[in-house]
ZALO-510867 format. One record per residue: residue number from 1; residue in one letter; z, x negated, y negated of N, C-alpha, C in turn. Coordinates in nm, 3 decimals. Atoms other than C-alpha are relative to their C-alpha. Layout:
# residues N
NUM | a | Z | X | Y | Z | X | Y | Z | X | Y
...
//
This chain:
# residues 133
1 | m | 0.000 | -0.085 | 0.118 | 0.000 | 0.000 | 0.000 | 0.000 | -0.089 | -0.124
2 | v | 0.011 | 0.075 | 0.125 | -0.098 | -0.130 | -0.342 | 0.041 | 0.092 | -0.114
3 | v | -0.042 | -0.076 | 0.118 | 0.074 | -0.011 | -0.658 | -0.051 | -0.074 | -0.122
4 | v | 0.053 | 0.059 | 0.123 | -0.105 | -0.073 | -0.985 | 0.073 | 0.065 | -0.116
5 | r | -0.072 | -0.050 | 0.117 | 0.092 | -0.042 | -1.304 | -0.066 | -0.054 | -0.124
6 | q | 0.064 | 0.041 | 0.124 | -0.070 | -0.048 | -1.642 | 0.103 | -0.002 | -0.111
7 | d | -0.094 | 0.014 | 0.110 | 0.137 | -0.178 | -1.930 | -0.059 | 0.068 | -0.122
8 | g | 0.045 | -0.072 | 0.119 | 0.112 | 0.039 | -2.240 | -0.019 | -0.090 | -0.121
9 | g | 0.016 | 0.090 | 0.114 | 0.104 | -0.271 | -2.460 | 0.129 | -0.014 | -0.077
10 | d | -0.116 | 0.024 | 0.084 | 0.343 | -0.376 | -2.730 | 0.035 | 0.128 | -0.075
11 | s | -0.039 | -0.126 | 0.064 | 0.533 | -0.065 | -2.838 | 0.034 | -0.018 | -0.148
12 | r | -0.030 | 0.025 | 0.140 | 0.615 | -0.234 | -3.170 | -0.125 | -0.014 | -0.084
13 | r | 0.125 | 0.017 | 0.074 | 0.249 | -0.265 | -3.264 | -0.021 | 0.119 | -0.092
14 | r | 0.021 | -0.105 | 0.099 | 0.166 | -0.070 | -3.577 | -0.127 | 0.077 | 0.030
15 | r | 0.115 | -0.087 | -0.018 | -0.071 | 0.223 | -3.555 | -0.098 | -0.026 | -0.113
16 | k | 0.103 | 0.019 | 0.101 | -0.401 | 0.177 | -3.734 | -0.002 | 0.120 | -0.094
17 | r | -0.002 | -0.106 | 0.100 | -0.396 | 0.377 | -4.056 | -0.131 | 0.004 | -0.074
18 | g | 0.118 | -0.013 | 0.083 | -0.677 | 0.510 | -4.268 | 0.020 | -0.072 | -0.132
19 | l | -0.006 | 0.068 | 0.129 | -0.760 | 0.348 | -4.599 | 0.060 | 0.089 | -0.108
20 | e | -0.049 | -0.067 | 0.121 | -0.577 | 0.441 | -4.918 | -0.100 | -0.032 | -0.110
21 | c | 0.090 | 0.023 | 0.113 | -0.808 | 0.485 | -5.216 | 0.076 | -0.077 | -0.108
22 | d | -0.068 | 0.080 | 0.102 | -0.725 | 0.222 | -5.476 | -0.088 | -0.027 | -0.122
23 | g | 0.090 | 0.022 | 0.112 | -1.015 | 0.242 | -5.720 | -0.110 | -0.098 | 0.033
24 | k | 0.100 | 0.099 | -0.040 | -1.202 | -0.044 | -5.551 | -0.073 | 0.043 | 0.126
25 | v | 0.055 | -0.042 | -0.128 | -1.266 | 0.124 | -5.217 | -0.102 | 0.112 | -0.023
26 | r | 0.102 | -0.104 | 0.012 | -1.591 | 0.324 | -5.195 | -0.021 | 0.074 | 0.131
27 | v | 0.015 | -0.067 | -0.129 | -1.580 | 0.406 | -4.825 | 0.111 | 0.104 | 0.015
28 | c | -0.093 | -0.109 | -0.026 | -1.389 | 0.703 | -4.684 | 0.145 | -0.046 | -0.005
29 | c | -0.140 | 0.038 | 0.017 | -1.025 | 0.688 | -4.789 | 0.082 | 0.122 | -0.041
30 | k | -0.092 | -0.107 | 0.040 | -0.718 | 0.902 | -4.866 | 0.040 | -0.021 | -0.145
31 | r | -0.038 | 0.005 | 0.141 | -0.659 | 0.979 | -5.233 | 0.129 | 0.082 | -0.016
32 | q | -0.126 | -0.070 | 0.029 | -0.308 | 1.073 | -5.348 | -0.027 | 0.115 | -0.097
33 | f | 0.016 | -0.115 | 0.089 | -0.293 | 1.418 | -5.507 | 0.124 | 0.088 | 0.009
34 | y | -0.119 | -0.084 | 0.005 | 0.013 | 1.614 | -5.616 | -0.037 | 0.141 | -0.044
35 | v | 0.020 | -0.141 | 0.033 | -0.002 | 1.994 | -5.615 | 0.130 | 0.053 | -0.059
36 | n | -0.114 | -0.065 | 0.064 | 0.234 | 2.162 | -5.861 | -0.026 | 0.150 | 0.010
37 | f | 0.024 | -0.142 | -0.022 | 0.270 | 2.527 | -5.758 | -0.004 | 0.080 | -0.130
38 | k | 0.003 | -0.068 | 0.130 | 0.330 | 2.627 | -6.121 | -0.141 | -0.007 | -0.060
39 | d | 0.135 | 0.017 | 0.054 | -0.015 | 2.490 | -6.215 | -0.099 | 0.102 | 0.056
40 | i | 0.094 | -0.095 | -0.062 | -0.186 | 2.731 | -5.974 | 0.057 | 0.142 | 0.007
41 | g | -0.057 | -0.135 | 0.007 | 0.041 | 3.030 | -6.042 | 0.072 | 0.046 | 0.125
42 | w | -0.068 | -0.038 | -0.124 | 0.224 | 3.023 | -5.707 | 0.151 | -0.013 | -0.010
43 | n | -0.144 | 0.018 | 0.015 | 0.569 | 2.949 | -5.846 | 0.076 | 0.132 | -0.005
44 | d | -0.067 | -0.130 | 0.000 | 0.641 | 3.324 | -5.860 | 0.038 | 0.045 | 0.141
45 | w | -0.037 | -0.037 | -0.137 | 0.659 | 3.346 | -5.479 | 0.047 | -0.118 | 0.084
46 | i | -0.050 | 0.118 | -0.072 | 0.721 | 2.987 | -5.361 | 0.128 | -0.045 | -0.069
47 | i | -0.131 | 0.040 | 0.053 | 1.088 | 2.898 | -5.406 | 0.014 | -0.152 | 0.002
48 | a | -0.013 | 0.145 | -0.013 | 1.083 | 2.540 | -5.279 | -0.098 | -0.050 | 0.106
49 | p | -0.017 | 0.092 | 0.113 | 0.949 | 2.283 | -5.305 | -0.083 | 0.046 | -0.120
50 | p | 0.080 | -0.038 | 0.117 | 0.807 | 2.306 | -5.659 | -0.144 | -0.051 | 0.009
51 | g | 0.132 | 0.057 | -0.022 | 0.507 | 2.106 | -5.538 | 0.005 | -0.099 | 0.115
52 | y | 0.003 | 0.097 | -0.110 | 0.397 | 1.846 | -5.285 | -0.123 | -0.088 | -0.011
53 | h | 0.115 | 0.091 | -0.005 | 0.161 | 1.556 | -5.221 | -0.095 | 0.048 | 0.110
54 | a | 0.098 | -0.054 | -0.096 | -0.133 | 1.734 | -5.054 | -0.098 | -0.108 | 0.043
55 | n | 0.100 | 0.105 | -0.021 | -0.374 | 1.438 | -5.085 | -0.135 | 0.060 | 0.038
56 | y | 0.133 | -0.043 | -0.043 | -0.745 | 1.460 | -5.007 | -0.083 | -0.121 | 0.037
57 | c | 0.088 | 0.107 | -0.047 | -1.029 | 1.256 | -4.860 | -0.122 | -0.008 | -0.090
58 | e | 0.123 | 0.019 | 0.075 | -1.317 | 1.106 | -5.053 | -0.059 | -0.135 | 0.037
59 | g | 0.066 | 0.127 | -0.025 | -1.569 | 0.830 | -5.018 | -0.123 | 0.016 | 0.086
60 | e | 0.125 | 0.002 | -0.074 | -1.887 | 0.734 | -4.845 | 0.025 | -0.025 | 0.148
61 | c | -0.004 | 0.023 | -0.144 | -1.951 | 0.733 | -4.473 | -0.134 | -0.057 | 0.044
62 | p | 0.125 | 0.060 | -0.044 | -2.240 | 0.491 | -4.423 | -0.001 | -0.013 | 0.152
63 | s | 0.011 | 0.000 | -0.147 | -2.371 | 0.476 | -4.066 | 0.074 | -0.115 | 0.064
64 | h | -0.071 | 0.113 | -0.062 | -2.221 | 0.130 | -4.004 | 0.151 | 0.022 | 0.001
65 | v | -0.143 | -0.032 | 0.000 | -1.875 | 0.264 | -4.096 | 0.027 | 0.115 | 0.095
66 | a | -0.020 | -0.118 | -0.084 | -1.915 | 0.597 | -3.919 | -0.007 | -0.032 | 0.148
67 | s | 0.015 | 0.031 | -0.142 | -2.005 | 0.427 | -3.592 | 0.109 | -0.093 | 0.052
68 | i | -0.108 | 0.088 | -0.044 | -1.698 | 0.200 | -3.582 | 0.102 | 0.082 | 0.077
69 | t | -0.099 | -0.070 | -0.081 | -1.463 | 0.305 | -3.304 | 0.131 | 0.010 | -0.076
70 | g | -0.128 | -0.020 | 0.068 | -1.144 | 0.450 | -3.445 | -0.015 | 0.066 | -0.135
71 | s | 0.018 | -0.063 | 0.131 | -1.296 | 0.574 | -3.770 | -0.061 | 0.139 | 0.014
72 | m | 0.062 | -0.130 | -0.021 | -1.454 | 0.882 | -3.616 | 0.105 | 0.108 | 0.017
73 | l | -0.089 | -0.114 | -0.014 | -1.296 | 1.223 | -3.620 | 0.021 | 0.034 | 0.147
74 | s | -0.011 | -0.039 | -0.140 | -1.368 | 1.286 | -3.252 | -0.110 | -0.066 | 0.081
75 | f | 0.104 | 0.050 | -0.089 | -1.569 | 1.181 | -2.951 | -0.131 | 0.075 | -0.027
76 | h | 0.117 | -0.081 | 0.033 | -1.807 | 1.466 | -3.038 | -0.075 | -0.061 | -0.118
77 | s | 0.063 | 0.061 | 0.117 | -1.873 | 1.305 | -3.378 | -0.067 | -0.132 | 0.035
78 | t | 0.058 | 0.127 | -0.044 | -1.937 | 0.970 | -3.209 | -0.134 | 0.023 | 0.068
79 | v | 0.124 | -0.031 | -0.071 | -2.201 | 1.123 | -2.982 | -0.109 | 0.042 | -0.099
80 | i | 0.098 | -0.046 | 0.099 | -2.375 | 1.300 | -3.273 | -0.046 | -0.116 | -0.086
81 | s | 0.034 | 0.117 | 0.082 | -2.363 | 0.979 | -3.479 | -0.100 | -0.090 | 0.071
82 | h | 0.094 | 0.084 | -0.075 | -2.539 | 0.784 | -3.203 | -0.139 | 0.064 | 0.007
83 | y | 0.129 | -0.068 | 0.004 | -2.813 | 1.048 | -3.184 | -0.065 | -0.015 | -0.137
84 | r | 0.051 | 0.009 | 0.137 | -2.849 | 1.042 | -3.563 | -0.054 | -0.140 | -0.028
85 | m | 0.043 | 0.138 | 0.026 | -2.874 | 0.659 | -3.576 | -0.131 | -0.033 | 0.072
86 | r | 0.124 | 0.024 | -0.075 | -3.157 | 0.674 | -3.320 | -0.114 | 0.092 | -0.044
87 | g | 0.105 | -0.084 | 0.058 | -3.351 | 0.931 | -3.526 | -0.036 | 0.123 | 0.079
88 | h | 0.029 | -0.119 | -0.080 | -3.327 | 1.220 | -3.281 | 0.016 | 0.128 | -0.082
89 | s | -0.013 | -0.133 | 0.061 | -3.390 | 1.576 | -3.404 | 0.106 | 0.075 | 0.077
90 | p | 0.002 | -0.043 | 0.140 | -3.216 | 1.786 | -3.523 | 0.102 | -0.075 | -0.086
91 | f | -0.111 | 0.069 | 0.065 | -2.957 | 1.527 | -3.627 | -0.040 | -0.101 | -0.106
92 | q | 0.039 | 0.107 | 0.091 | -3.165 | 1.290 | -3.839 | 0.029 | 0.031 | -0.147
93 | n | -0.031 | -0.035 | 0.139 | -3.092 | 1.483 | -4.161 | 0.149 | 0.022 | -0.025
94 | l | -0.145 | -0.018 | 0.016 | -2.718 | 1.514 | -4.096 | 0.062 | -0.127 | -0.056
95 | r | -0.074 | 0.113 | 0.056 | -2.479 | 1.289 | -4.288 | 0.146 | 0.014 | 0.037
96 | s | -0.144 | -0.003 | -0.026 | -2.125 | 1.194 | -4.200 | 0.074 | 0.035 | -0.128
97 | c | -0.083 | -0.039 | 0.114 | -1.856 | 1.335 | -4.426 | 0.139 | -0.060 | 0.016
98 | c | -0.138 | 0.051 | 0.002 | -1.518 | 1.194 | -4.523 | 0.093 | 0.121 | 0.007
99 | v | -0.084 | -0.117 | -0.025 | -1.266 | 1.442 | -4.381 | 0.138 | -0.042 | 0.051
100 | p | -0.132 | 0.031 | -0.057 | -0.897 | 1.458 | -4.284 | -0.008 | -0.016 | 0.152
101 | t | -0.007 | 0.022 | -0.145 | -0.836 | 1.315 | -3.937 | 0.141 | 0.020 | 0.052
102 | r | -0.139 | -0.028 | -0.039 | -0.459 | 1.363 | -3.936 | 0.068 | 0.072 | -0.115
103 | l | -0.072 | -0.081 | 0.099 | -0.262 | 1.632 | -4.117 | 0.144 | 0.019 | 0.047
104 | r | -0.142 | -0.016 | -0.031 | 0.111 | 1.699 | -4.133 | 0.048 | 0.134 | -0.055
105 | a | -0.061 | -0.126 | 0.044 | 0.320 | 2.014 | -4.166 | 0.098 | -0.026 | -0.114
106 | m | -0.098 | 0.009 | 0.107 | 0.553 | 2.087 | -4.456 | 0.086 | 0.127 | 0.003
107 | s | -0.091 | -0.114 | 0.007 | 0.860 | 2.312 | -4.480 | -0.005 | 0.062 | -0.138
108 | m | 0.002 | -0.073 | 0.127 | 0.851 | 2.580 | -4.746 | 0.098 | 0.116 | 0.005
109 | l | -0.087 | -0.114 | 0.018 | 1.089 | 2.843 | -4.875 | -0.073 | 0.093 | -0.097
110 | y | 0.079 | -0.090 | 0.084 | 0.914 | 3.151 | -5.013 | 0.040 | 0.146 | 0.023
111 | h | -0.019 | -0.145 | -0.014 | 0.926 | 3.529 | -5.066 | -0.122 | 0.058 | 0.071
112 | n | 0.113 | -0.068 | -0.065 | 0.715 | 3.737 | -4.827 | -0.031 | 0.131 | -0.072
113 | e | 0.043 | -0.124 | 0.065 | 0.552 | 4.073 | -4.907 | 0.115 | 0.099 | -0.019
114 | e | -0.116 | -0.089 | 0.011 | 0.884 | 4.256 | -4.848 | 0.111 | -0.061 | -0.086
115 | h | -0.093 | 0.072 | 0.088 | 1.056 | 4.014 | -5.091 | 0.118 | -0.062 | 0.075
116 | k | -0.102 | 0.071 | -0.079 | 1.257 | 3.856 | -4.807 | -0.027 | -0.150 | -0.014
117 | i | 0.015 | 0.145 | 0.008 | 1.323 | 3.483 | -4.827 | -0.028 | -0.055 | 0.139
118 | i | 0.047 | 0.057 | -0.127 | 1.140 | 3.295 | -4.551 | -0.002 | -0.152 | -0.011
119 | k | 0.017 | 0.145 | -0.011 | 1.171 | 2.931 | -4.446 | -0.095 | -0.024 | 0.116
120 | k | 0.101 | 0.020 | -0.104 | 0.868 | 2.816 | -4.252 | -0.063 | -0.137 | -0.013
121 | d | 0.078 | 0.123 | -0.002 | 0.695 | 2.496 | -4.148 | -0.147 | 0.041 | 0.003
122 | i | 0.141 | -0.035 | 0.012 | 0.335 | 2.538 | -4.262 | -0.082 | -0.119 | 0.051
123 | q | 0.081 | 0.106 | -0.061 | 0.089 | 2.339 | -4.050 | -0.113 | -0.045 | -0.093
124 | n | 0.119 | 0.056 | 0.066 | -0.187 | 2.115 | -4.190 | 0.005 | 0.008 | -0.152
125 | m | -0.015 | -0.005 | 0.145 | -0.053 | 2.098 | -4.545 | -0.027 | -0.134 | -0.068
126 | i | 0.004 | 0.132 | 0.062 | -0.055 | 1.722 | -4.605 | -0.101 | -0.088 | 0.074
127 | v | 0.096 | 0.094 | -0.058 | -0.349 | 1.486 | -4.547 | 0.070 | -0.135 | 0.017
128 | e | -0.061 | 0.129 | -0.031 | -0.214 | 1.174 | -4.375 | -0.105 | -0.110 | 0.012
129 | e | 0.106 | 0.099 | -0.022 | -0.538 | 0.997 | -4.277 | -0.136 | 0.067 | -0.014
130 | c | 0.137 | -0.048 | 0.015 | -0.910 | 1.030 | -4.340 | -0.093 | -0.084 | 0.087
131 | g | 0.101 | 0.070 | -0.077 | -1.217 | 0.934 | -4.142 | -0.134 | 0.069 | -0.016
132 | c | 0.136 | -0.055 | 0.011 | -1.587 | 1.000 | -4.108 | -0.030 | 0.091 | 0.117
133 | s | 0.032 | -0.097 | -0.105 | -1.702 | 1.307 | -3.916 | -0.134 | -0.030 | 0.062
//
């Protein structure tokens, strides 16, 4: 009997993160953006927090960046990208887009339609990382 065990690698190794936009970066990156609920008229029903760092994605997704492993949104996007790079129809006119690849939830305290106070974790509120689709 042979037992094969695969080591998961160094657990202290840092996870690869998406780029932060810094004014010099033109490729797909995460831009910091603070949403103030008062600015959009939602402070009448949202109790807390008064705002949050929603962030957003911007930047170019040239084919040489979009095809790098780890920068793609999904395996599906990788397959489509390879078809596009080889000029296959109907994908030759498609372009990669800079989109969120990892989002995080945020807790909110708000009034519902019956004016009851609700505390809820709202999914996909905060952009954590961006990549090319």
